[in-house]
C-alpha positions in Angstrom: -27.9 5.9 -2.0 -26.9 3.5 -4.7 -23.3 3.8 -6.0 -22.5 2.4 -9.5 -19.9 -0.3 -9.2 -17.8 1.3 -11.9 -17.5 4.6 -10.0 -16.7 3.2 -6.6 -13.4 4.4 -5.2 -11.0 2.5 -2.9 -12.4 4.6 0.0 -15.9 3.4 -0.8 -14.7 -0.2 -0.8 -12.9 0.2 2.5 -15.8 2.0 4.2 -18.2 -0.8 3.1 -15.8 -3.6 4.0 -17.1 -4.2 7.5 -20.7 -4.4 6.3 -20.2 -7.1 3.8 -19.8 -10.7 4.9 -16.8 -12.6 3.5 -18.1 -16.0 4.6 -21.5 -17.6 5.0 -20.8 -20.7 7.1 -24.4 -21.0 8.3 -24.1 -19.5 11.7 -23.3 -16.0 12.8 -20.7 -17.2 15.3 -18.7 -19.2 12.6 -19.0 -16.2 10.2 -17.6 -13.8 12.8 -14.7 -16.1 13.8 -13.8 -16.8 10.2 -13.9 -13.1 9.1 -11.9 -12.0 12.1 -9.3 -14.7 11.5 -8.9 -13.8 7.9 -8.7 -10.0 8.4 -6.2 -10.3 11.3 -4.1 -12.9 9.6 -3.8 -10.5 6.6 -2.7 -7.7 9.0 -0.2 -10.1 10.7 1.3 -11.0 7.3 1.7 -7.3 6.3 3.3 -6.6 9.7 5.7 -9.5 9.6 6.8 -8.9 6.0 7.3 -5.2 6.6 9.3 -5.9 9.8 11.6 -8.3 8.0 12.1 -6.0 5.0 13.0 -3.2 7.4 15.6 -5.3 9.2 17.0 -6.5 5.9 17.3 -2.9 4.7 19.0 -1.8 8.0 21.4 -4.7 7.8 22.2 -4.0 4.2 22.9 -0.3 5.0 25.4 -1.3 7.6 23.5 0.5 10.5 21.6 -0.7 13.5 18.0 0.0 14.2 19.0 3.4 15.7 20.8 4.5 12.6 24.2 4.2 14.1 26.9 2.4 11.9 27.6 -1.2 12.8 31.3 -1.4 13.8 31.5 -5.1 14.9 31.0 -7.9 12.5 28.4 -9.6 14.6 24.8 -8.8 13.6 21.8 -10.0 15.4 20.2 -12.9 13.6 16.5 -12.2 13.0 15.6 -15.6 11.7 17.4 -18.5 13.4 16.8 -20.8 10.4 18.6 -18.4 8.1 22.2 -19.1 7.9 23.0 -17.2 4.7 23.4 -20.1 2.4 21.0 -19.4 -0.4 18.2 -17.0 -1.3 15.8 -19.9 -1.3 16.5 -20.7 2.3 16.0 -17.0 3.1 12.6 -17.0 1.4 11.6 -20.2 3.2 12.6 -18.8 6.6 10.7 -15.5 5.9 7.6 -17.5 4.8 7.8 -19.7 7.8 8.1 -16.7 10.1 5.3 -14.8 8.4 3.0 -17.9 8.4 3.5 -18.3 12.2 2.7 -14.6 12.8 -0.4 -14.8 10.6 -1.6 -17.8 12.5 -1.0 -16.0 15.8 -2.8 -12.8 14.8 -5.7 -14.8 13.2 -6.1 -17.1 16.2 -6.1 -14.2 18.6 -8.7 -12.2 16.6 -10.9 -15.2 15.9 -10.9 -16.4 19.5 -11.6 -12.9 20.9 -14.4 -12.3 18.4 -16.0 -15.7 19.0 -15.7 -15.4 22.8 -17.3 -11.9 22.9 -20.1 -13.1 20.6 -20.7 -16.2 22.7 -20.6 -14.3 26.0 -23.0 -11.7 24.6 -25.4 -14.4 23.5 -25.1 -16.3 26.9 -25.4 -13.2 29.1 -27.7 -11.2 27.0 -25.5 -8.1 27.2 -22.4 -6.7 25.5 -20.4 -4.9 28.1 -16.9 -4.5 29.5 -17.2 -7.8 31.5 -17.5 -9.8 28.3 -14.5 -7.9 26.9 -12.5 -8.6 30.0 -13.1 -12.3 30.1 -12.6 -12.7 26.3 -9.4 -10.6 26.5 -8.0 -12.7 29.4 -8.7 -16.0 27.7 -7.3 -14.8 24.4 -4.2 -13.3 26.1 -3.5 -16.6 28.0 -4.0 -18.6 24.8 -1.7 -16.3 22.9 1.0 -16.7 25.5 0.8 -20.5 25.0 1.9 -20.0 21.4 5.3 -18.6 22.4 8.4 -20.7 22.6 9.5 -20.1 26.2 6.3 -20.1 28.3 6.0 -19.8 32.0 3.1 -19.5 34.3 4.1 -15.8 35.0 4.0 -15.1 31.2 0.6 -16.7 30.8 -0.8 -14.7 33.8 0.8 -11.5 32.5 -0.7 -12.0 29.0 -4.1 -12.7 30.4 -4.1 -9.6 32.5 -2.8 -7.5 29.6 -5.4 -8.9 27.2 -8.2 -8.2 29.8 -7.0 -4.7 30.4 -6.6 -3.8 26.7 -9.9 -5.2 25.6 -11.8 -3.6 28.6 -10.2 -0.3 27.8 -11.1 -0.6 24.2 -14.7 -1.4 25.1 -15.0 1.5 27.5 -13.4 4.0 25.1 -15.6 2.9 22.2 -18.4 5.3 23.1 -16.0 8.2 23.8 -14.2 8.4 20.5 
């Protein structure tokens, strides 16, 4: 089933995206981590920019996030570095915020992917146990990237990561 490169649609590109390797770093573990990092960082960038654009649009319309008009003059400051001086400062604050979010998404995806691959190779099986351990370690690591960390938050993120990744692993065969 050969498809001419000139007649490939966007759908064909997206469908074949997971089969093609973006990187060849010489080892499957490194390839998997790098690909997961880049893909998730891109998703994080789109999510961060779209969120900021949404809040800018809401603030410009004079409504809050529920659509109700803002009566008081105090608006919630989305970016603490943004003081309203210049557009350049606004752009710098948004780029900084987006970069941080890209790094967080990329690190989480790369770490989770690398851990599941390593555990699969070490244990010889890919099951929910690998997903639970990888999710717990990734969740705890992701909690460490937040500004106000506590041991309760680290434990909560580890449990959440383990639960989400285990549920995703168990539901993979169903759907």
